[in-house]
N, C-alpha and C positions, 0 to 999 in steps of 0.2 A: 401381659397375656391373660392373667387370672381375671382381672377386671373386665377385659374385653370379652371374654367368653361368657360373661353373665348377660351380655346384651343378646336378647332373643327376638329383636325386631328389625332384622336386617332388611326385610322387604320394604320397610317404611322410610328408608334413607337411600340416597343416591349411591350407585355403585362406586363412584369416586370416593365418597365418604367411607364406604365399607373398606375399600383398599387402604385408605389412610388409617382407619381404626385398627386394621390388622397389620399395619406396618409392612405393607407389601405393594406390589405393582404388577402390571401386565408382563413384566420381565420375570416374575416369579420370585421364589425364595432362593437363597444360596443353600448349598448342601449342609453347610455348618449350621445355619439358622434353623433349617428343617430338623436337624438332629436335636437342637436345643428344645424345640417345641414338642417333639415326641416325648422327651423326658418330662415336660410339664403336663401335657394332656393325655399321654399314653398312646398306644397303638390304635389305629382306626379299625377296631373289631367290636362286634356286639358282645354283650355280656353272656357268658355261658357258665353255668354252675360247674364246679369241678366234679369230676367223676367220683361217684360214691365208692369208698374203699370196700374191698372184699369183706373185711371184718365187720363193717357196719351192716352190710347186706346179710351176713350170717347172723349177726346179733338180732336183726329185725325178725328173723324167723321164730325167735323165742318170745317175741312181744305179742302174745296171743292169750286171751283169757283162758281158753281151754288148756293151753300149754301150762299155764300157772297151776291149774288143777292137777294136771298130770305130774308136774314136778312135786307138788305136795304129796300126791299119792306115792311117788317113788321114795320120797324121804320117809313117809310113814311105813311103807313096806320094809325098807331096810332097817328102820328103827325097831320093827317088830321081829326082825330076824328072817323075814321072807325075802331072802336075797334074790332068788330066782324071779319072783314076781316083780321085784324092784328093777331087775335088769331088763325084763320084758317091757315094762312100761317105759323105761328110759330109752330103750332101743327104738320104740315107736316115736319118741320125741326126736331122736337123732335122725332117723330115716325121714321124718317129716321135714326137718330143717334142711337136710341135704337136697331133697327134691326141690323145695322152694328156693334154696340158694342157687342151685344150678340154673334153674329157669330165669331167675331175675338177673343173675350175673351175665348170662349169655345175652339177654335182652339189652342190658346196659352196655355191653361190649359192642353189640351191633349198632345201637344208637350213637355211641361215641365214634364209631367208624364212619357213619353217615355224616357226621359233623365235620370230618376232616376233608372238606371239599377242596377242589383244585383252586389255588389262590387266584383271585382276579387282579387285573392290572388297571392302571389309570394313566392317561397321557397328561403330563404336567410340564410346566416350564420351570426348570431348575438351573440356576447359574446362567440364566438367559438363553438356555437351549431346551429344545423339546426332548423330553425323556419319557420312557415307558417304565413305570415303577409299580411294585406291588401295592394294591389298594390299601393294605394295612399300614403302609408308610406315609399315606396322605395325612397332612396336618392342616389346621386352620391357617389361612394365608397362602396356601398353594394355589397357583393359577392353573386351571384345568381346561383342556380342550375336549369338546364333546362332539360326537357325530352319530349318525343313524346306526343303531345296533349296539351302542355302548350301554352298559349298565352303570348307573350313577353310583359312585363310590362314597359320597358324603353329601351333606346338605350344602348347597352352594347358592350364592347370589349371582345371577347372570349379569355379565357385562357386555356381551355381544350375542345377538341372535340372528340367524338367517333361516327363515322358514322352519323353525324347529318345533317339533311336537313331542310330547313325553307321555308314555303310558304309566299312569300312577295307580293302577288297579291294586297293586300290592299294598298301597297305603289308604286309598279311598274306596276301593271296591268297584270303581267305574271302569268299564272296559274301553270306552272311547278315549282317545288321546287328548291331551290338553295342549293348546297352542301357547307358546311362551313368548315373553317380551322382556324388556329391561326397564319398563316404566315403574316409577315409585307408586306404591299403593298404600291404603290406609293401614294404620297400626293394628286395628281390630279385625283385619281381614282373616278369614279362616284358612286353614291349611290348603284345602282344595282349590281356593281362589287366589293363591299366591302365585300369579303368573310369572313373576320375575325371579322365581326360585325353582330349583330342582332338588329332589330329595333322595337320600341314600336308598338304594334298592329298586328305584324306578328305572324305566327303560326308555332310551331315546329312540323314537320310531321313525323320525324323519328330520332332515335338516342338519344344521351345524350350530354350535354355540360355544361360548367361552364363559368361564365363571370363576369366582374366587371361593374357596372352601371357607365356610364359616363355622361349621360344627362337624365333629367326627365322633365315631364310636357310639357310646350309650347316650351321648348328648343329642344325637340326631333324632328326628321324629320316629323313625323305625326303631332306633335304639331305645327310646323311651317305652315303646310298646313291648319290646323284648324284655326290658328290665321289669316292667309291670307284670308280665307273665310269670317271672321268676319269684315274685313276691306274693303270689296267691297262696292263701292259707290252705294247708292240707286238711281235708275233711275225712271223717270215718266213712268207709263204704257201708252199704246196707248189710253186707255179709258180716263185717266186723261188729256192727251194732247188734245183729242177730246172735252172733257168737257170744258177745258180752252178756246178752240177756239169758242165753242158754246156760252160760257158765255160772251166772248168779243164781239161776233157778236150781241148777244141779248142786251147787255148793250149799244153798239154804236147805234143800231137800236132804242132802246127805247129813248135814249137821243136825237137822231136826230128827231124822230117823235114827242117827247115831245116838243122840241123847235119849230117845225113846227106848232103844235097845239096851242102853246102859242102865236106865231106870228099871226096865223089866228084869234085867239080870240081878240087880240089887234086891228087887222085890222078891225074886225067887231064890234068894240067899246065896247067889254066886259070890265068889271071892271078888274083892274090889278089882284086883288086877285082871281077873278073867272077864269081868263085865266090860272093862275098858277095851280089852283085847277083842272081844266079840264086836263091840261097836266100831272099832277101827277096821276090823276085817270086813265088815259089811260096807263101810265107807269106801274102802279100796275097791271092793268088788263092784260097787255101783258106778264107779267112774268109767265113762265110755272111752277107753283108751284108743279105739280105732277111729273115732270120729274125726280128729284132726287130720289123720293120715288120709282118710277117705276124701275129705274136703280138699286137701292139698293135691292129691292125685287127680281128682276131677277137674280142679282148676288148671293143673298142668296140661291135661289133655285139651282143655279149652284153649290154652295159650298156643299149643302146637297146631290146633286147627286154624286159629287165627293167623298164625305164621304162614301156613300154607296158602292163606288168602292175602299174603303180603301186608299183614297188619302186625306190627310189633307191640307187644304189651309188656311193660316193664314190671308191674306188680301183679301178682296172681289174683289179688282181690278185685282187680279191675275187670276181670272176666265176668264175675257175678254182677258187678255194678252195671256193666253194659246190658246184662239181661234184665235189669230193673228199670231201664229207660222207658219213659212214657211220652216224652216230648223231645224232638230233635229240631233245633234251630239251625238252619243251614244258610250260609252265605250264598248269594246267587252267582256272582261272577266267578267263573273258573271252577265252581263246585257243582251247582246244578246245571250250569251252562259250560260251553267249551272254552270260554274266554277267547273266542275266535270269530270275528265278524264273518258272516257267510251270506252271500246273495241268495235270497229265497224266491223273489218274484221279479220278472221283467215285464214291462208294458211298453208297447211300441206306438201307443196312441189309439189303437183300435182293438188290440187283443193282448191278453195276459199270457205269460209263459212261466211255468213253475220249474225250479231247479231241484232235481232229486238229490238226496243226501244232505247231510248237515256238517260237511267238512270240506277241505280243499282237495278231496280226492278227484283226480282228473278223469276217473271212469264214470262219474255221475253225468247225467244228461239234462238238457233243457227241453222240456216238453210243453206243447201247447196246453192251455188250461183245460182240465178235465178230459185229457186224451193221452194216448201213448205215442202220438206223433211228435217228432222232434222239430224244433224251430229251424227255419231255413235261413240262408245268408240274406236273401231278399227281405226277410221279415225282421231279423234282429242283428244281422251281421255288422252294419255300420254302428249301431248302438253299442255293441260289445267292443268293437275296435276303438271307438271314441273313448270308452272307459279305460281301455288298456293304454292308449296313447297319452291321454290327459291324466298322467299318473306317474309318480316318482318311485313307487314301490318295486321290489323285485321278489320273485318266487322261483326257486329252483329245487329240483329233486336231487339230493346228494346222499350217498351212502344209505339208501333205503328210507330217507326221511325228507320231508319238505322243509326247506330253509327259507324263511321269509324275513325281509328287511324292509321296514317302512311302516307307514300308518296302517293299522288293521283294516280300516275301511278301504284303502287303496289295494291292500293285499287281497281283499275279498273280490275286488273287481278284476284283478289279474287272474285269480283262481277261476272265476266264471269264464274268462276268456279261454283258459286252458281246457275247461270242460267243453267248450265249443270247438276245440281243435286248433286254437291259435297259439303259436309260440311267441311269447313276448319279445324275446331277443330278435327273432327274425322280423317280427312286425316293426319294431323300433328301428331296425336297420333299413328296411324298405321305406318307412315313413320317417325321414330324418327330421328331428325337432330343430326348428330355427330360433324360436323364442318362446318365452312363457311369462305369464302373469301368475305368480305363486298364490296359493289360497290365502284369502284375506278374511279374517274373522268378522269384519264389519260388513263387507260385501257378500261374503259367503259364496264366493265363486273362485274357480281356477280356470285359466285358459292357456292353451298351448298352440303354437303355430307350427305346421308341418309341411314338408315338401312331399307330395304324394308320388308314387311310382310313375305317374303319367306327367309329372312336372307341375301340377296345380298346387297353389298355396291354400291350405285349408286351416281354419281355426276350429279347434274343438273346445267346447265349453262344458264345464261340470260345476254343479253346485246345488244348493237347496232349491226346491221348486219355486218358492216365493221369490228367490233372487234371479233365477233363470227365466221364468215366464215373462217378466217385463222386458227382457232383452230380445224376445222373439219378434218376428215380423209384425208390424202394427196392424190394427184392425182395418185400416183404410186400404191396405195393400191387397190386391186381388190374389196374390200368391199365398195368402194365409191358408195354411192347411188345417190347423187345429184350433178349435175354440178354446180361448184361454180359460174360460170359466169351467169347461170340461176338464182341463188339465188340473186346475186347482182342486176341483171336487175329487178327482181320482187320487191325487196326491194325499189329500186329507183322509180319504177312506182307507188307503193303504197304511198311513201313519197310525191310524186308530187301532190297527192290529198289533201295535207294539214294535213296528219295524222302522228303521231309518231310511228315508227316501232321498235319492239323488236324481236330478234331472240332467239330461245331456242334450246338447245342440251343436250344430255345425254352421260354418259360414265359409263359402268359397270366395277368395279374394282375386282381384285382377292380377295378371301375371306381372304387371309393372309395380305392384305393391312392394314396399320394402320388406325386409325380413324381420321386422319388429312389430309387436302388437302395441297399438295406441288406444287411448280411451275412446277415440272416435270409432274404433272398430267394434266396440262392444254394443252392437245393435243389429237388428234385422237378421237374427239367427234362425235357422231351420230346426224345428224340434225333432229330435231323434227318438226320445223315449225316456223311461225312468227305470231305475233299478232299486229294489228295496232289499234291505239286509237286516239281519239281527244276529245277536249272539245266541245261537240255538241251544236248546236243552241237550244234554248228553244222551246218547242212544240208550244207555242203561238206566237213566233216571226214572222213567215210568215204572219199570219193573221193580226198582229199588223202593219207590214210594208205595207201590202196591204191597210189597212185602212188609213194609213198616205198618201200613194201615191194617193188614191182616193180623199183625202181631199186636195190635192195639196201640201203636205208637202214632202220635200226631206229629206231622211235619210242618214246620213254619219256615217261610222264606224271608231272609233279611236282605234288603236292598235299598239303595238310595234313589231308585228310579221314581218317576212320577207314578202315583197310584194306578192310573189307567194302564200305563205301560207294564207295571208290575203285575196287574191283574191279567193282562193279555199273556204275559210270559208264564204266569201260574197256570192259566188254562192250557197253554201249549205244553207245559210240563206234564200236566195230569191227564188231560183228555187223550 
C-alpha cells in the first residue's frame, strides 16, 4: 500500500489496472482489509490544526512591544519602592491581557464548533455488499457508488459512468458541471480536465457512477489545498508593526531623556543616588500605561461589531489589519455570483422576454422586453414546457428552502418553468416520458420522447444552438418558419453578453411510431426558441463594491472564464 499510494497518475491508466494496483475489485474490500488500510493511511479527514490551548492564548497577550515597556516600568517602580505605581501599571497589563484573552478564546471556541460538522456518509461495497459508512472510514481501494446529489468523499478513478456530471466549483471555481467518463487520458492532463476522475468535496449533479478510491484525506487534491493553507507563514499586522515602532521610539526617548536628567542632576551637585532616582521617576512617568488598554478595548469593540455582522475574528490585531486593506481580490463563482445558474432571457424567434430576479424565487416574472407585460402561453408556453420536459433535474420547496438535485443548467430551466406557473411534477405526469437520448458532449444535444395528454408522440430537443439549428426543417421545405442565419446571429449576440444559450425544438411523430428515439428521428425539428442563462451577481454585490470604492479599496475579480465573458460579468456586477 505504501508504494501504491505514491502513484498519482491514476487517470492515465485503465480502471482495471487501478483495481489491480490497489488489490481490490468491483466486489470491494473486506471489512478486515479496510481496517488494515485505515491504520496505514489514516482516516479520510482533512488536516486541521489542533485547537490552541488557553495558556498559549493568554501568553500571547503579553507578547506586545508596549507590554514589554510596561513590564519594565513595573519592575523599576517596585525597585524604587513605589509599590502603588507598580501595582497600577501591572493592573493595566493584566486587564489588557484578560480582555484580549476572552475575545480570542471565545472566537477560537466558536470556530472549533463550526468545524464539528455533521459527519457525511458514503455508499461503498464492503464484503460484497452495499453499505453506507461514514466518509471518514473510506480507504484507498474502496469501491464506491455515486448518484445525483452525492458529495464525493475521496479522490476516485471512475469505472462506470451513466450520464454523470459533477460540479467541481469547489476545486476549479467553475460553476458549470463537468461531464465524466471512464476513458484513459494523458498523464500531463490538468486537474480540471481529468474527466475519468472525481475529487473529494465535489458534488454529483446528475447521473450515476461507480469508482474506486485512490486517494483519501490530505493526499486528495482538496486535502493538499487544505494543508497548504495551514503552512502559510504568519506575518505581523500593520498594528503590530506600528506598536513596535512606537515602543522603540518611546524606549529610546525615555533612555535619552533619563540620561540627560541624570547628567543635569550630577551637574547640579545632586547625590548620585538622587540623580538616578530622578531619571528613573521621569522614565516611569513618561510611559503611556493606558495606550495598550485603549488599543485592546478599541479592537475588542471592533471584534464585537464584526460578530454582529456574522464575521468571526480570531485575533484582535486582525480588526486593524482589515482597516488597512487597499486591494480585495475576490473569487467570482459563489462569491461575487450566486453559484446558481439562472435564466435571464428567453427568445421565441421574434421577441425577447426578460426574467425578473436573480434567483429561483417562484414569485419572479417573465416580462416582454422593455415592458411590464408578462409573456403568454401562446408566446413562450411550449418553449418553457419543452425545457422542463427535456430535463432530468428536480426542484422542490421544502421546509422553507428550495432543494435542487441535478445539473445547475437544468435546475435553472425548471426554475423558470415555476416562475411561469408550471409545476414540474404535474407536467411530467401528464407528459409521460417514453424514451430519451442523454446529453452527449460531442453532439451537444439531449432529446426526450413524450406522450402528450392528447395521445400524440412528441420529441423535445435541447442543446447548443450550433447543434440544434442544423437539425431544423431544411431550407428547401416550405414549412420553414425561421431563417437559420437569423437564429445563429441572435444566439451569438446573446452569448456575447456572457450568458450560456440553449436552443429548443420539437417534432411530432406519427402515432404508429415506436416508443424509441432513433438517429433517423433527429431531423426536421420545429424551432421553439432559446433560453439564455448566467450565474448572476449577488444582489448585495454592487452596494458592497460601491462601499469598497468609496473607502479607497480596489476590487479585483479572479475567474477562469474567457476574458470577454469575465468582462461582461464584471460590467454586470458594477453597472
